[in-house]
N, C-alpha and C positions, 0 to 999 in steps of 0.2 A: 400365560405366556403368549407373546405375539406370534402372528403368522406373517409371512411375506411372500409376495408373488415373485420377486426377483432377488438375486443374490447381492446386488449392488444398487446404490443410489447414483443416479447420473451425476457426473462431476459438475456440470454447469448448473444444474438444478440445486445441488448441494451448496454451491457457491452463492447462489441467489438467496438460499436460506440463511447463510452466514450474514449476508448483507441485511437480511430481515432482522437478525439479532442486533445489528448496529441500529436499525430503525427502532427497535424496541427500547434502546437506551434513550433515544430522542422522545419516545412516548412515556418513559418512566417518570412519574411525578416526584419521585424521591431524588432524581438527578437535578442539580441546580439549573436554573432556567437558561443561563447563557451557555452552559455546557450542553444542554439539550439542543440548542441551535447549532452548536458546533458538531454534534452527532449527525444532524441533518446534512451538514456540509460533508462529513466523512462518508455518509451513505451515498450522496450524490457523486462525490469524487470516485468512490469505489465503482459505482455503476458506469461512469464514463470510461474507466480503465477496462472494465469487463467488456464493454461493447467494442473498444478499440482492439482488444486482443482475443478474448475467448469467443465472443459472438462472431467476430470477423473470421476466426478459424473455422467455426462450424459453417459459416456461410460459404467459405471457400470450398469446403467438402461438398456442400449441396450443389454449388455451381459446377463442380467437376463431374457431377452426375453420379457420385458415389453415395451409397447408403450411409457409410460411416459407422455401421453398427458395432464393429469390433473395437473402435476407439471411443465410441460415445455411449458405452454401457448398454448396448442393445437397442438403442433408439435410432431411427432414421434421422438424418440431418434436417430434412425439411420439416418433419414433425417436431423436432426439438426446437427449431427456430420459432415455430408457432407457439409452443409451450412457453418458451422464454418470454416472448412478447406479452403473452397474457399475464404472466407473473409480474413483469416489470410495470405494466399499466396499473395493475392492482397495487403494487408497492408505491408507485408514484402518486396515485390517488391518496393512499394512506399518508404519505409524507406531506402532502399538501394539507391534509386535515390536521396533522400534528403541528405543522408550521403555524396554521391559524390559531390553534389552541395555545401554543407557546406565546405567540404575539399578544393574544388576549390576556394571558397571565402576566406578561411584561407590563402591560398597561396598568395593571393593578399595582405594579411596583413603580409607577410613574415614569415608565420608559415607553416612548411612542415611536413606532416606525410609520411615518406618514407618507402619503403619496403627494403628487404635485397639486392635487385638488384640495388638500386639507391644510396647505401652508398658510400661516398668518401673514399679514402684510409685511411685518418685519422679517419673517422667515423667507418670504418671496424675494425681498430685497437682497438678503444674504445669498440665496440660491442664484439669483441673477449675477451677482458679483463673482461668486465662486465659479459659475459656468464660464464667464468671460475670461477670468484670469487663469483657470486651471484646466477646464474641460475642453473648451473650444479649440485651443491649440493642438490638442491630442486627438481630435475627432477625425475619423475617416468616414466620409459620406459618399455613397455611390448612387448616381441616378441611372437606374437600370435601363430606362427607355433609350438612353443615349449611347449605349454600348452594345455591340453585336454578341459578344460572348460574356457569360456570367463570370465574374472574377472568382478565383479560387477562394473558398471560405475556409477559415482556420478552424480546426476541430477543437481548439481550446477556447474559442471566442464565442460570445453570444452577440446576436444582432437584433436590432429593431427593424422590422419590416414596415416601411412607411407606405401608406396609400394616400395619395394626394388627389382629391377631386377638384379639378380645375373649374374656374368660373365658366359659365355658359358662353359658347362662341357661336356666331351666326354661320350657318352652313350654306355655302353658295351652291345653288343648283338651278338649272334652267327648267326643271319640271314642275316648279311650284310658282304660285302667283307672286307678283312683285309686292303684293300687300302682306304676304306671309312668308317669312323665311325661318325654317326650323332651327332651333338651337340644340346643340348637343353638348353633353358633358364628357370631357376627356379625363381619363385617369392616368396619373403617372405613378410609378413605383420607384422606391429607393431603399437602400439599406444603410443603416448606421452601425458601425462596429463599436461595441462597448469597450472603451480603452482599458487594457489591463494595467496600465501604468498608474492608474488612479484607484484609490481605495473604493471598494464597492459600497461601503457604508459611510456616508458623510454625516458627521456629528454636527447638528445645528446648534445655535445658541440656546441655552436653557431658558426656560420661562418659569421663574419661581423655583419650586422643587421638582419640576417636570423636565425630563431630558428627552430630546427629540433627535431622530435620525431620519435621513431620507436615502433611499437606495439610488445609486448612480443612474440606473435606468430611468427612474421617475424624474430625477433632476434633468435628464436629457429630454424627457417628454415635455417637461415644463418649458423647455427652451426651443421647442420645434419651430415656433414662429421666428425666432432669431436665426435658426439654421437655414430655413427655407424662405427667407424674406424677399428673395429676388423673384419668387414665383407668384403668379396671380392665381392663387388657389381659393377654393370655397371652403374646404374642410380638410383636416388632416387626421389620420389615425395611425397608431403605432402598436405593433404586436411583436412579441419576441419569438425568435427562432434560434435553433442551435443544431449544428450538424456534427456527427461523430464519424471519423474516418478509420479505416483499417490501419492499424499501427504495426503490423508485422513488418520486420525488416527484410527487404529483398537485397541480398548482398551479391554484387557482381563478381565475376571470376577473372577480372583484368589483372594479370600478373605484374603489370607495370605500376600498379597503384600500391601504396603502403596500406597496411591494415587500418590505420587511422583514417586514411583517405576513403577507403571503402565504407567504413562505418559512418563517416561524416556524410558521404553522398547518400547512403541509405536513409539516414535520419532526415535529411532534407527531403527525400522522396515521400516521407509521410504526409507532407503538405498536400500532395496530390493523390493520396490513397483513396481507394474506393469508399464512398459513403456507406455506412452500415446502420445509421440511425438518424432520423430527422425528428427533432422534438419541436413542437410548436404550441403557441397559445391557442387553446381550443376555441376561443372567441374570435379568432381571426376571420376576416371576411372570406367567403368561399372563392371569390374571384382572385383575391390576393394569394391565397393558398395554392390554387391551381396554377396561377402565373409563375409562382416561385418554383414549384415542382417541375414544371415544364422548362423554365429558364435554366434551372440547375441540372436538368437531365437526370433526375434521380427518381423517375416514375416507377422504376422497378425495385425500389428500395423495399426491403422486407419489413422493416420495423419503423412504422410511423407512429410516434408516441404523442398523443395529445397531452398537453400539460397546462399549467396555470400561467399567470401573468409574468412570472419570473423564471428564468432558467439559470444555469451555472450556479446552482445552489451550493456547489462546493465552496463558494466564497464565504459561506457561513462559518467555515472552519476558522476564519480570521475575524469573526464578529468581535468588535471592540469590547473591552471589559467595562468601560465607562466608570472605572473606579469603584465598581460594585463587587467587592470581594465576597459579600454575602450571597451572590448569585453565581459563584464559581466554586469548584472543588476546593476543599481545604488543602493548603499547601503542606507537603511533606518534604522537608529539606533532606537531600541525600546524606546518607551516613558514611562515616569512615569504615574501612574494613578493620575488624578487630585484630590487633597485633601488627598491623601494617601501617606504621605511623607515616605522616606526610613529611617527616624530617629524616635526614640521613639518607643512606644509599638504599634504593629499592632492590638493587641486585644483591646486596648483602643479606637482606631479609629473605628474598626468594631462595637464596642459596641454602638457607636453613630449613625451609619448609614451603609447601605449596600454599597459595592463597586463592580464594574464590571471590570475584567481584560479581554482584548481582545487581545490575543497573535496572531501574533508576533508584532502587532502595539504597544502593551504594553509589557514591560519586564516581563518575566516569573518569575523573581527573587522574586516576591511577594509570590508565593507558597512556595518556599524554605525558605524565611524569616518567613512565618507563622509557618512552621514546626520547624524551628530552635528555634523560640521563645517558642513554646510549649515544646521543649526538655529542655530548660533552666529554664523556669518559675517555681518557687517553688510551685505556687498555682495549677499548672496543675497536674491532677492525672491520666488522661486516654486519650489515643489517639486511634482512630479507623480510618482506611483508606482502600479504595479499590485500588488495583493495577492491571492494565491490561498490560501495556508495560512500562518498565523503560529504561532510557538512559544507554548506555554502562558503563559510569562512572556516577553514580547517586548520586547527593547531597540529593535527597529525601531519598534514602536508608540510607545514612550516618546520616541524621537528625533523622531518626527513631531509628537507633542503638544508637545514642547519647542520645535519650530520655530514652531508657530502661536502659542505664548505669546510668542515673540520677534518677532511681527509679520509672519512670512512667510505668504504665501498657500500653503496646502497642499491639494492635490487628491489624493484616494485613490480609485482604482477598486478596490473590494473585491468579490470574487466570492462572492455569498451561496449559490451552488449548488455550491461545492466539495464533492465527495462525502465524506460522513461528517464534514465540518468545518463544516457549515452552522450548527449551534448556536453553535460557537465564533466563527465569523465574524460572526454576528448580534450577539453580545455585544460583539465588538470594534467593529463598525460603530456600535452605539449609543454606545459610549464615545468613539470618535473624533469622532462627530457632536456629542456634548455638549461637546467641547472646542473646537468651532469649526472643525473640519476639513471641507472641502467633499467630500462623498461622492458618487460617481457609481456607477451600477450597470450600466454597459455598455450592451449592445444587446439589445432584446427578442428572445428566441429563440436568442441566442448566448451561450455561456459565454466569459468572458475568461480565457484561460489563459496569456497572454503575461507575461513577467517583465521589466519595464522600469522605468527611473527616469530622469527628466530634471530637472536643476536649472538655473534661470536666475540668472545673476549679472551685476550691473551693473559693467562695467569700462570706464572712460573714456567714460562716457555711452553705452555700447553693451552690448546684451544678449549675453552669451557663455554657451553651454550646456555643462554637464558631465553625465555620466550613466553608467548601466551597463545592459547587457543580459545576461540570465542564462538558463541552461537549467533552473534549479530555483528553488524558492521562497525568499523572504527569511525564512528560518526557522532560528534558531540551533540548534535541537534536531536537525532532520533533517540539517543541514549537517555534523554529526559522523559520520553513517553513510551519507549519500547522496553519490555522486560527481557533481559538477556544475561546469560552467564559468560564470564571470562575467567579462565584458569591461568594464573601466573605460575610458572614452574621452572625449575632448574633440573628436572629429571632428564638426564642425559640420553636415556634410551628413547624417550618420547621425542625429544628435540632432534636427535639424530635422524629420526624417521620423518620429522617435519622438513628437515633439510633435504631428504630424499624426494619429497613432493616437489620442492623447488627444482631439483635436478630433473625431474620428469617434465617440468614446464619447458626446460631448455633443450632436453634431449628426449623427446616423447616417444621415440621408437624403443626406448628402454623402459620396461615396467618393473619397478622395484618390488621386493617382498617386504612385508611388514609383520612384526610380531605383536605390536601394541596398537597402532592406529588401524582404523577401518577406513579405507580410502576408496571413493568412487572414481571412475566407473568400474574398476576391475574387481573389487573385493566386497563391496557393501552388500550386494544381494546375497551372495553365498554365506558371508559371515553372519548376517542376521538370520538367515535360514537355520544355520547351525545353532545359534543361540536360542531360537524358538524351539528347534527340535530337541535341544537339551532339556527344556522345560517340559515338553511333551513326554520325554522318557521319564523324568522325575515323577510326573503325575501318574504315569502307568505303573511305576515302581512303588507307588503309595507315599512318595515323599512330598514335602511342601513344594508347590510349583505356582509361580505367578509371573506376570509380565505387567509392567507399568510404563506407559509411554506418554510423553508430552511433546506434541509437534504442532505445527501450523496446519498441516494438511495430510490426509491419508487417502490416497486415491489409486495406488498401485494394486491392481487386481490380484496379482500373484502373491504379494505380501498379505493381502486381505484373506485369500484362500488359506494361506499358512496359519493365520490367526484363527480362522474358522476351524482348522484341523486341531489347533491347540485347545480351543474351547471344547470341542467334542471329546478331547482326551481328558478334560477336567482341569485344565490350567485356568486359573482365575486371572482375568485381564481387565485392567483399568486404563482407560484412554482419556486424556485431556487434549482436545483438539479444537483449536480456535476457529478454523475455517472450514475447508472442504473435508467431509467425511463420507466416503463412498461405502464404507462398511455399515451393515445394519445390525445393531446389537440386540440381544434379548430374544432371538428367534430359536424356538425349540428345535433341537436336532442340528442346529447350525452354529448358533452364537449365544446360547443361553448363559454361558459363563463370561460373557463380555458386557461391560458397562462402559458408556462413553458420555462425556459431558463437554460442553464448550463454555468458556468464561469470557465474557465481554464486559469490560468495565473501564475505569478511568485510564489505565495503561493498556497498551496493545500487547497482548501475550505473544511473545516471539521466540522463547527458547525451545530447543529440541533436546530432550533428555530420554534415555532408554535405560530401564531397570529390569534385570532378569534375576529371579529369585535365587538360582544356583544352589538350591538345597541349604538355604540358611546363610550363605555367604554372598550377598548380592553383587552382581556385576553391574556397574553404573558407567554410562557414557554420556558425555555432552557432545553435541554435533551441530554442524551447519546444515545438515540434510533433513528435509522432510521425507516422509515415505510416499513420494510421488515418483513415477517412472523417470521423469526428467532428472531428478536428484540422484537416483540410484544408478541409472545407466548412461546419462548424457551430460553429466557435469562432473567437475572435480570437487569433491566434498571430503571433509575430514571429520570422523567421529573419534573422540579421544577418551580413553579409559580413565577413570578416577581411581588412583591408588591410595591417596591420602585418606585415612579412615575418618578423620574429623570432617573433611569436605564431603566424603561419601555420606556421612550421617546428616550433614547440613542439606545436601541435595534431597535425601530421602524425606527430611522434615519439610522442605518447601513443597515437594510433591504432595505430601500428606495434607498440608494446609490447603493446597489447591483442590485436592479431592474432597475435602470437607466442606467446600463452598456450597451454601444453600441460600445464597442471596442473589448472586450474579451468574450462577451456573444454570445452563439449559441442558436438557437431557436429549440425546440423540435417540430416535426411535424410527420405526417404519412409518409413523404418522407424519413425520417431518413438520411438526407444529411448533417447534421452538419452545416447548413448555418449560417453565422454570422448575428447577428441582425443589420439591417441597418435602420436608420431613419435620419431625417433632424435636429435633436436636437443637442445641444452642445455636443461634444465628452466627454464621461465619461468612464474612465477606473477605475472600482470600487475599486480595491485594492489600487491604488495610491490615489484615492479620499478619501478612508476611512482613510488612514494615514494623509492626509491633514485635515480631519475632526477632528481627535484627536489632531493634532498639533494646530489647531485653538482653541479647547477647553482649551488647556493649557494656552493660552494667554488671554482668556476671564475671 
């Protein structure tokens, strides 16, 4: 049995360990090569967001002169910043090693990522033409010596720091002989912004059976002479740098501004947010590095991260497939939901029984179909829906606009503070509002993270409701790679309570009571305490007692303490947690009855599901809420009970498949070593096994 010094794992450290699991996928030689590159991109993108938000928050605490122990799991903010930097430098070094390994493996597959020095004459000609026609018009180049203040650098961009050694010039001085005049070398500095409007990986013409790519950075390096041809220089060098800024939104209290205006202004303010990380090519010249640090005024930055030749490795998420299906994951076409045909009325089907959609194993098109039918059905009078993140091209938005054009009353609660989607949601909000849709912006001080929809239909002069509750966003793009449950139901008790949630959005001084739903911020904590306490009582009474949880993150210390109490009482607890887990399982006298795993694989595990044994009659909920303090106390979230016995059984089955994973499951422990689960049982890769499960259901 393990021992532990502390009761909790620090949240930020646990998150970095999660990103370490993403990096493990990039290192896994059983993962197809191009997918390994894409995991490097995901790792890098995750890290960027971590520094913009979590690291920036810890830094704010440190700068405020507060220790932060109560909110940082017992660690001082300053010490935590140092620990984070050490872990990140180690992970970045490992990611570079993996990247080199993958590129070597690609070369064995006749795929070559070349730099500007390895281009053949014909490739050089192609590169020159491509630069002139595509890159040069999009290029932003800044000569730093010619400007007094450093221009604001974008935190989503990478830059080439240019060092130009100018040709020797005669120095005029009266103190030396007319026969000898010293010559001095002047250095000029410049920055080139890598344009985001051009693909980072440029496919060059193939030569025989060999495929070639060049990274945009190297293509620009190859063209430096063209860019700086007006300067009389002796030599040029280019090294990449990248800055990450604090992305917390500071919202003003100007009552004359609309909420959309306030969020829009705050999002724009990110461009001048305080720097929290400076990543640089470790081979950069010392004088160039010092010049940039001084010029940018970021000498007090806490996290200076030495890196390799390339930054913004998140662009590897979009690495081209090159027609090599053998180097990609096998395609698993989404399946139909058994019994819910794509023909006829979806409302008529749902009126008879509930249906569960589990994307991406099931096609997401049922959500769009539900909304489209609501838009066209003459009997539908009212549609209410919550929106957190929409796809770039959204059929959901189109369906809602279609509905209002057909005379339906459409109400949309859109969350303008959805992290990093604020600008996109502002744009959609303005579009929806201009089409006549009634927009509401939730409750002051609370994000609306619930995923719900309710449709009112006039049947025999009576209002009948249809709707859905989901664990994920109504987003066609993410539904292809995120696993999420959506319950389609005509249960009038549940839907009446969903309608109450919408009433709360508009009259939030009234707090409704709920018999079925568990709603944050008013009821979630106490309701889950009661459910856990019921299992504790069952265990003490000698009855079967268990709790099974699947969430993205578990970081609320009070909930963790309650789970520790349950473990000490003998309740068997199984946790599947993709990301942050501040709970330490397997500790004698504290958590010996708790096991916890994380699954990182082809799809991003995103559903939230709660199962309580209830003495042989399990209570099952799907939810939008993780067990984090923000979800429980500071957001509007909805957890929905599952009453249909077939769907309840289906959810228990999918949890069981996930729990059986011994290929992509990592075990949480006090060691925090991301060890893969190993046992002598038949190999189960849960995501592939889940697809097979639904495939088999189709044939039964």
